[in-house]
PAZAPA-4460 file (N, C-alpha, C; in steps of 0.05 Angstrom, whole numbers, plus 32768, in hexadecimal, padded with zeros to 4 digits):
% residues 107
    n_x    n_y    n_z   ca_x   ca_y   ca_z    c_x    c_y    c_z   seq   type   mol
   8768   858E   89F7   876E   85A2   89F0   874F   85B1   89D9     1      M     A
   8746   85C3   89E0   8734   85C2   89D5   8734   85D6   89BF     2      E     A
   871A   85C7   89A8   871E   85D5   8996   871B   85F9   898D     3      R     A
   8722   8602   8980   871F   862B   8979   86FC   8628   8968     4      P     A
   86F3   8631   896F   86D7   8642   8961   86DB   864D   894F     5      A     A
   86D8   8647   8931   86D3   865C   891F   86BB   8660   8910     6      L     A
   86BF   867D   88FE   86B3   8688   88F6   86BB   869B   88E3     7      A     A
   86AB   8699   88CE   86AD   86A8   88B9   8697   86BC   88B3     8      F     A
   8694   86D8   88B1   8686   86F3   88AF   8671   86E9   889E     9      S     A
   8658   86E9   888E   864D   86EA   8876   8652   86E4   8864    10      A     A
   8661   8707   8865   8671   8704   8846   8690   86FA   8844    11      D     A
   8695   86F3   8856   86B3   86EC   8857   86D2   86F7   8865    12      G     A
   86C0   8711   8860   86DC   872C   8866   86E4   8720   8886    13      S     A
   86D8   8711   8895   86E7   8715   88B2   86E0   86F7   88BB    14      L     A
   86F4   86EF   88C6   86FB   86D5   88D4   8700   86DB   88ED    15      L     A
   86E9   86C7   88FF   86F0   86C3   8919   86FC   86B3   8920    16      A     A
   870E   86AA   8938   8717   8692   8946   8718   8695   8967    17      A     A
   870F   8683   8972   8717   8682   8989   8732   867D   8995    18      S     A
   8734   8683   89AC   8754   867B   89B5   874B   8675   89D6    19      R     A
   8768   8660   89DE   876A   8656   89EF   8766   8662   8A04    20      A     A
   8755   8684   8A07   875A   8687   8A20   8741   8698   8A22    21      D     A
   8734   8694   8A14   8717   869C   8A0E   8716   86B0   89FE    22      G     A
   8727   86BF   89F2   8721   86D9   89E9   8720   86C9   89CF    23      S     A
   8719   86DA   89B5   8712   86D4   89A2   8719   86E9   898A    24      V     A
   8730   86E2   8977   873F   86F5   896D   872E   86F1   8947    25      R     A
   872D   8707   8943   8721   8714   8928   872B   8721   8913    26      V     A
   8735   8713   88FD   8742   8724   88E5   872F   8721   88CD    27      W     A
   8742   873C   88B6   872E   8742   88A5   8744   8739   8892    28      E     A
   872F   8726   887E   873A   8707   8870   874B   871E   8855    29      T     A
   8746   8730   885A   8751   873D   8836   8768   874D   884A    30      A     A
   876E   8748   8862   8790   8752   8872   8794   8738   8875    31      S     A
   87A6   8725   8878   87A7   870F   8885   87C3   870C   8890    32      P     A
   87CF   8722   8886   87EE   872A   889F   87E6   8744   88B6    33      R     A
   87CD   8744   88B2   87C8   875E   88CD   87C1   874E   88DC    34      L     A
   87C5   8752   88F8   87BC   873E   890C   879E   8749   8910    35      P     A
   8797   8730   891A   877F   8737   8923   8776   8745   8944    36      G     A
   8758   8754   893B   8757   875B   8959   874E   874D   896F    37      A     A
   8756   8749   8983   874A   873B   899A   8726   8741   89AB    38      T     A
   8717   8736   89A9   8703   8737   89B5   8705   871D   89D2    39      V     A
   8702   8730   89E8   8702   871D   89F7   86E8   8710   8A06    40      P     A
   86E9   86F4   8A0D   86C6   86F5   8A0F   86CB   86F3   8A2B    41      A     A
   86E4   86F0   8A42   86E3   86F7   8A5E   86D2   86DD   8A6C    42      G     A
   86CE   86CA   8A60   86C6   86C7   8A7D   86C9   869C   8A75    43      D     A
   86DA   8693   8A6A   86E9   8670   8A5E   86F5   8669   8A4A    44      G     A
   86E8   8658   8A3D   86E8   8654   8A21   86C9   8655   8A16    45      P     A
   86DC   865C   8A02   86BC   8665   89E9   86B3   8648   89DC    46      V     A
   8699   8648   89DB   8688   862E   89D5   868C   8630   89B0    47      L     A
   8680   8648   89B3   866B   864B   898D   8671   866B   8994    48      A     A
   8674   8674   8977   8675   8693   896C   8672   868B   8951    49      I     A
   8664   86A7   894A   8654   86B0   8926   8654   86CA   892D    50      G     A
   864E   86D4   8910   8649   86EE   8908   8631   86F0   8906    51      F     A
   861E   8707   890A   8600   870A   88FD   8603   8717   88E0    52      T     A
   85ED   870A   88DF   85E7   8719   88BC   85FB   872F   88AF    53      S     A
   85F5   873B   88C3   8603   875A   88B2   8616   875E   88BB    54      D     A
   862B   874D   88C1   8648   8747   88D1   8654   875E   88DE    55      D     A
   8632   8769   88EC   863A   8784   88FD   8644   8779   8923    56      G     A
   8639   8763   8922   8641   8755   8947   865A   873A   8931    57      E     A
   865B   872B   8954   8668   871A   8958   865A   8712   8968    58      L     A
   864A   86F2   896F   8644   86EF   8984   8654   86D5   898D    59      R     A
   8657   86D7   89AB   8669   86BD   89B2   865D   86B5   89CA    60      I     A
   865B   8696   89C8   8652   8682   89E3   8661   867E   89EC    61      A     A
   8657   8678   8A13   8671   8664   8A21   865C   8664   8A2F    62      T     A
   8670   864C   8A42   8660   8647   8A51   8650   8653   8A61    63      F     A
   865B   866D   8A70   864E   867C   8A81   8633   8690   8A74    64      H     A
   863D   8695   8A63   862A   86A3   8A4F   8620   869C   8A38    65      L     A
   860C   8692   8A2C   85FD   868A   8A19   8607   8697   89FC    66      A     A
   85FF   86B5   89FF   860E   86C4   89E5   861A   86E0   89F2    67      V     A
   8636   86EA   89E7   8634   86FA   89E7   863B   8718   89D3    68      R     A
   863B   872C   89D4   863D   8739   89B6   864A   8749   89B3    69      S     A
   865D   874A   899E   8676   875F   899F   8669   8767   8987    70      A     A
   866C   8783   8987   8662   8795   8976   867F   879D   8958    71      R     A
   8679   8790   8945   8694   879C   892F   868F   87B3   8922    72      L     A
   868E   87C9   8926   868A   87E1   891D   86A4   87F0   891E    73      A     A
   86AF   87EB   8901   86C7   8804   88FB   86B7   8817   8903    74      P     A
   86AD   882B   88F7   86A5   883A   88FB   86A2   8848   8914    75      D     A
   8699   883C   8925   8696   8837   8941   86A8   883D   8954    76      R     A
   86C1   8822   8944   86D7   8832   8957   86EE   8849   8953    77      A     A
   86E0   8854   893B   86F7   8863   8936   86E9   8880   8947    78      A     A
   86CC   887A   8940   86C7   889A   8953   86CC   8899   8972    79      T     A
   86CA   887F   8980   86D1   887B   899F   86ED   887D   89A2    80      E     A
   86FC   8877   8987   8720   8880   898D   8723   88A4   898A    81      V     A
   8712   88A8   897B   8712   88C9   8971   870E   88D8   898F    82      C     A
   86FA   88CA   899D   86E9   88D6   89B9   86FE   88DA   89D1    83      A     A
   8707   88BB   89DC   8722   88B7   89DD   8737   88C9   89E3    84      R     A
   873F   88CE   89C8   874F   88DD   89C2   8750   88F6   89C8    85      A     A
   8732   88F7   89D0   8735   891F   89D4   8731   892E   89B2    86      G     A
   872E   891D   899E   8721   8927   8983   8737   8921   8975    87      G     A
   8751   892D   897B   8769   8918   8967   878D   8923   8970    88      R     A
   878D   8912   8963   87B1   890E   8974   87BE   8932   896D    89      A     A
   87CC   8936   8980   87D9   8954   8969   87F7   893B   896E    90      T     A
   8807   894E   895A   881F   8948   894D   8830   893B   895C    91      R     A
   882D   8949   8978   8842   8941   8986   883F   8926   8992    92      A     A
   8821   891A   8996   881A   8902   8996   8814   88EC   8983    93      E     A
   8816   88FD   8974   8824   88EA   8955   883C   88DB   894F    94      W     A
   8844   88F4   8958   8861   88F0   8955   8871   88D7   896C    95      R     A
   8869   88D9   897C   8868   88D5   8990   8863   88AD   898E    96      R     A
   884C   88B1   898A   8837   8893   8984   883B   8885   8968    97      Y     A
   8838   8899   894F   883E   8893   893C   8854   8899   8928    98      L     A
   886E   889A   8934   8881   889C   892A   8885   88A0   8903    99      A     A
   887B   8882   8902   8883   8875   88EE   8878   887C   88CC   100      D     A
   8860   8894   88D9   8845   8895   88C9   883F   88B6   88CB   101      V     A
   883C   88B6   88B4   883E   88DB   88AB   881D   88EB   88BE   102      P     A
   8825   88FF   88C2   880B   890B   88DB   87FB   8909   88C5   103      Y     A
   87DE   8910   88CF   87C3   8917   88BA   87B2   890C   88D9   104      R     A
   879D   892A   88D0   8781   892D   88E3   8778   8912   88D3   105      L     A
   876E   8903   88F3   875D   88F0   88EE   8738   88EB   88F9   106      M     A
   8735   8906   890D   871B   8907   8918   8707   891C   890B   107      C     A
***
C-alpha cells in the first residue's frame, strides 16, 4: 500500500491529499465537514503534491508527468459554471436541482 502525499497551502486554508486511484482531494480547512474537491491526476499514483506560493495552483507529480498544474481559483470556477449554464439558472432549473435552497441570481 502506498502512502498518500499530503500538502497544506502556504496560508493553511487548504489541505491536499493523494488517493489510491491517482486523484487528489482538496479540502478547505475552515470547512472540514464539506467534501473535498477531486482533482484528477489521471496517470497513476501521485508521487508528490504541493501548492504554489500564492496558493493559486496545485502541483502534482506522477511517474509519467514530472509536474501537472491544477488551477485553484474559485472566481474562475464560478465564471466557468455561469458560462456553461448559459448565464443563470431559471427558476424551474433551480427548483429541479436545488430544491432546498431559496432561488437567487448567481451570475
